[in-house]
N, C-alpha and C positions, 0 to 999 in steps of 0.2 A: 711219280709218286706211287708208292705201293705200301701195303699194309705193314710189311716188315720195317720199312724206313720210319714210319710213324711210331711203331712199337719201340724201336731203338731210341728215337728222339725223346720219347717220354719216359725212358728209363728201363725198358725191358731189355733183358740180355738173353742171348742164345745160350742154353745150357747144354754142355756136352754130355753125351751118353755113349755107352758101349755099343748100343744097337744103332747102326746108321739109318734104320728105317723109322726110328722114333724121333719126333720133333718135340723137343722140350724147350720151354722158355721160362725164365725166372722173372717174376713180376718185380716192380720197383721196391716192394716191401719184402723181397727175398723168398717168396713162395714159388716152388717149382710148379709150373703149369703144364700139364702133359696133354692138353687138348690143342686144337688149332687156336691161333691167335684170335682175339676178338676182332670183329670186322669193323675196324675204326672208320673206314671209308664209307660204309653204308649203314652205320648204326649210331644214332645219337645216344643211345643207352651206353654203348662202349665209350663214346667220347665223354659223357658225363661221369663215368666211373673212373677213367684213366687219364684222358687228355686235359680236361678242365682242372682237376686237382693239380696236375703238373704245372699248368699255367698259374694257378693261385699261389704256388710256392714262390713264384717270381715277384709277386706284388699284387696290388689291387688290379683287377682286370675288368675291362669292358669288352663285351662281344656284341657286335651288331650284325644281323643277317638282313640281307636285302634280296628280294626276289626280282629277277630280271627275266626278260624273254628267253635268254640263252641259258638259264639256270640260276643258281644261287650265287650271291657274292657274300663274303664274310669279311668283316674287319675286326681284328683283335688288337686291342690296345692294352698295354700293361703300364701301370702307374705305381710309383712309390713316392709317398709324401707329396701328392699332387703334381709330380713331375713325370712326364712321359719318359719311359726308358725303352720302350719297344712298341712298334706299330707295324702291323703286317696285314696284307690283303691276300685273300684267296678266293678262287672261284671253283665251282663244281656243280654237277647235276643234282646233288643232294646237299642238305645243310651240313651233314657230317663230312662229306668230301670237301666242301668249301672250307670248313673249319680246319680239317687236316692239311689242306693246301696252304692256309694261312700259317699254321704252325710250322709246316715244312719250310716256309719262306723266312722264318725267324732266324736270326744269327745264332 
C-alpha cells in the first residue's frame, strides 16, 4: 500500500504536464493540485478531507478503530438501507494507515 494507490482509489488522477519534473494531481472535484499528495497514510486530517467523503458517497458508513499491541486495526462497514454492502478490515501502525489499508482492501 502506498500513498499514490490510496489517492487513485479515492478519485485522484495523475495530471500530465509538459515538465517531467513537476508532479501534478487532479483532485476528485477537478482541481489541479501541484503540491505533493496529502499524506493519507500518516494524516487523519487528509483522511477526513478525502477518504471519508469518498466512503460516504457509497452509503452510510461505520468506521471502528481498535488499538492492539501490534498497532491499530480498523473496520469499515458501508450500509445502504440497513443492508451491508461492503465490509473491510485494515491494520497499520497509525489510525490513518489502518483506515487506508481497509479502503485498499475494498473491492
